[in-house]
C-alpha positions in Angstrom: 30.6 -1.3 -17.9 31.1 -1.0 -14.1 27.9 -1.1 -12.1 27.5 1.8 -9.6 25.4 1.9 -6.5 23.5 4.8 -5.6 25.4 6.6 -2.7 22.2 7.3 -0.9 21.7 3.6 -0.2 23.9 3.3 2.8 22.6 -0.1 3.9 23.6 -1.5 0.5 27.1 -0.1 0.8 27.5 -1.6 4.1 26.2 -5.1 3.1 29.4 -6.8 4.1 30.3 -4.6 7.1 30.1 -5.7 10.7 27.0 -5.5 12.8 27.7 -2.0 14.0 28.3 -0.7 10.4 25.0 -2.3 9.2 23.0 -0.9 12.1 24.4 2.6 11.7 24.0 2.7 8.1 20.2 1.6 8.2 19.5 4.2 10.8 21.3 6.9 8.9 19.5 5.8 5.8 16.1 6.2 7.4 17.0 9.7 9.0 17.9 10.9 5.6 14.7 9.8 4.1 12.7 11.7 6.8 14.9 14.9 5.9 14.2 14.5 2.2 10.6 14.2 2.7 10.5 17.7 4.6 13.1 19.5 2.2 11.7 21.8 -0.5 8.4 22.2 1.3 7.1 25.5 2.6 6.3 25.9 6.4 2.7 25.8 5.6 3.0 22.8 3.4 5.0 20.9 6.0 2.6 21.7 8.8 -0.5 20.9 6.8 -2.8 18.3 8.3 -3.7 15.7 5.6 -4.9 12.8 7.7 -7.5 12.7 10.4 -4.7 12.6 13.2 -2.5 15.5 14.0 0.3 14.0 12.0 2.2 16.4 9.9 5.6 16.2 8.0 6.8 19.0 10.1 5.5 17.2 13.4 7.0 13.9 12.4 10.4 15.6 12.2 9.9 17.5 15.4 8.9 14.1 17.2 11.9 12.3 15.9 14.1 15.0 17.1 12.7 14.4 20.7 13.0 10.7 20.2 16.7 10.9 19.2 17.4 13.0 22.1 15.4 10.8 24.5 17.1 7.4 23.4 20.6 8.4 22.8 21.6 11.6 24.9 19.3 11.4 27.6 19.3 7.7 28.2 23.1 6.9 27.3 24.8 10.1 28.4 22.4 12.2 30.5 23.6 15.7 31.5 22.3 17.6 34.6 18.6 18.2 34.3 17.9 15.6 31.6 14.8 13.7 32.3 13.8 10.7 30.0 10.2 11.5 28.8 7.8 8.4 29.1 4.3 9.8 29.1 1.8 9.8 26.3 1.3 13.6 26.8 5.1 13.9 26.0 4.7 11.8 22.9 1.6 13.8 21.5 3.1 17.1 22.4 6.4 16.2 20.4 4.3 16.2 17.3 2.6 19.5 17.8 4.0 22.4 15.6 3.8 26.1 16.9 4.2 29.2 15.1 7.9 29.4 15.7 8.6 26.1 14.0 10.0 26.5 10.6 11.1 23.7 8.1 14.7 25.1 8.3 14.7 25.2 12.1 13.1 21.7 12.3 15.6 20.2 9.8 18.6 21.8 11.7 17.4 20.5 15.0 17.0 17.2 13.7 20.4 17.0 12.1 21.9 18.3 15.4 20.1 15.7 17.4 21.3 12.9 15.1 24.7 14.2 15.0 24.6 14.2 18.9 23.2 10.6 18.9 26.0 9.4 16.5 28.6 10.9 18.9 27.0 9.4 22.0 26.5 6.0 20.6 30.0 5.9 19.3 31.3 6.0 22.8 29.8 2.6 23.7 29.9 -1.0 22.3 26.7 -2.7 21.2 26.5 -4.7 24.5 26.5 -1.7 26.7 23.5 -1.6 29.0 21.8 1.2 30.7 18.7 1.4 33.0 15.4 2.4 31.2 12.6 3.7 33.3 10.0 1.4 31.7 11.9 -1.5 30.4 14.4 -2.2 33.2 17.6 -2.4 31.1 18.4 -1.9 27.4 21.6 -2.4 25.2 22.7 0.0 22.7 22.2 -2.8 20.2 18.5 -2.8 21.2 18.4 1.0 21.1 19.7 1.1 17.6 17.3 -1.5 16.3 14.4 0.2 18.0 15.5 3.6 16.5 15.8 2.0 13.0 12.1 0.6 13.5 10.9 4.0 14.8 12.4 6.2 12.3 11.6 3.7 9.4 7.9 3.7 10.5 7.8 7.5 10.4 9.7 7.7 7.0 7.0 5.7 5.7 4.3 8.1 7.3 6.5 11.1 5.7 6.5 9.3 2.3 2.7 9.0 2.2 2.2 12.7 3.5 4.7 14.1 1.0 2.9 12.2 -1.8 -0.4 13.6 -0.6 1.2 17.1 -0.7 3.0 17.4 -4.1 2.8 13.8 -5.6 6.4 13.1 -4.7 7.3 9.6 -3.3 10.1 7.1 -2.7 13.2 7.0 -0.7 15.2 9.6 -2.8 
């Protein structure tokens, strides 16, 4: 009997790929985990505070949407008027859910931001370097590793919050 690999495990499928394929697959895997944690919840469940901080499932996805735009579109391919956000106030505000935020809208915005990030990143090789307002210079390789770390950390938060919401846990 032939052994099959769960297609949701992109990093496993890229296990013999080149560096770019491995980095992209790990980032896409964690992006998908975050979205799976939000899907199937009502707007109220997604916005419910379950921990002492203001962190919510909806807030995590809203924050990651901003992070995607900040690190890929704004840093690598800025358009007129784009400003790289660096302040603590911007970070805190990115988690804030308002009455107009819905699960559907948050998912769509995150999917659009991730698609844009993929498109922008594909234009550059891993050694491409851009100026960063706080760090000096960063390479696309560094940005991808940072985004894997950032997204995976928040996927872990989302897993805990989803388990507290309805008992569901795990990557799939």
